[in-house]
N, C-alpha and C positions, 0 to 999 in steps of 0.2 A: 446379600449383606443385610444387616439390620440397619434401619434408619429409624430413629425415634423422634417423635414430635417433641418440641420444647416442653420440658417439665413433665413429660409422661414417660412411662415405661413401654415396653413392647406390648403389654396387655392394656394400655390406656390408663393405668393407675398412676397416681403421683408416686415418684420413686424415692423421695428423700429419706423414707424409712422403710419402704416396702420391698426393696430388692432382696432377692434370695441367691444362694450359691447356684441353684439350678439355672437361673437367668444369666448369671455370670459365665457358668460353664457353656450354656447354649451360645452366647455371643462369641466367646473365645473359640468355640469349635468352628466358627465361620470366618475367623480372622486369619490373616497371615501374620505370624509372629516371627520377629527378627531378634537375634542376639547382636548387640552392638556395644562396643566400649564407648562410654560417655564419661566425661569428667564432671558433668553438671547434674545429671538426673539419673534416677533408678530406672525410669521407664518414660515413654512418650507414646502418644497415639495420634494419628491423623484421622480426619473424618471419613476416610475411605476404609476404615476398620483395619488399618495396619497398626500393629503394636510393636514398639521396639523396647527390649529389655536389656539392661546392663547385667551381663553374666556374673559379675562379682558381688552383685546384691542379692537380696531375697527375691528371686524371680517369680515365685508363686504368689506371694502377697502383692508383689508389684503388678502381676498379671490381673489379679482381682481388682486392684486400684484402677488400672487402665480400662478394664471392662466397665467399671462403674462410670468412668467418664463417657464412654461409648453409649451406655444405656440412659444416661441422663446428663446431657451436655450443660444444663443450666446450673448444676451443683457447683458451689464454690470448692476450692481445694480443701478448706477445713472440713466441709461436710463430706466430701469424698473420703478423706482420711478417717473420719469417724465411722462412716459406713463400712469402710474396709475393715476396720478394727472390730466393728460388730459382727460382720459376716464371718471373718476368719476365726473369731473366738468361738463361734458356734459350730464350726465345721467338724464333721466327724472324720475319723481315719479313712473311711471309705470315700468321702467327698474329697479329701486331700489326694488320695490315690488317683481319683477320676480327674481332678484338676492337673496333676502331674502328667497323666497320660495325654490329656488334651493339648497341653503346652508342648510336650515332647512331639506329639504328632504334627503340630502346626508350625513348629520352628523352621524357618527358612523354606517353607512349602511354596512351591512356585505355581 
């Protein structure tokens, strides 16, 4: 599992603007991803790299969002939202397909 130092990415760089979809996909490919009905959130993550996604929401963007939390735990929610939007806006069709495949393969994996 990935463990990241405070305010640093897996590569040791500051992550507030330098995270990439490749890093997001890499961390999600190591996570256990669960689908769970929630009345309050689109997604959650614990620090054991387990992600919970609300299936009636946009699970792919939410997975990106939760991966950002894993990659840099020091970011505020507003910064995570901004970074999620920045990353997802730049994603190619191939990257969306790769993200979908990773999420599909990791859902409820034991």
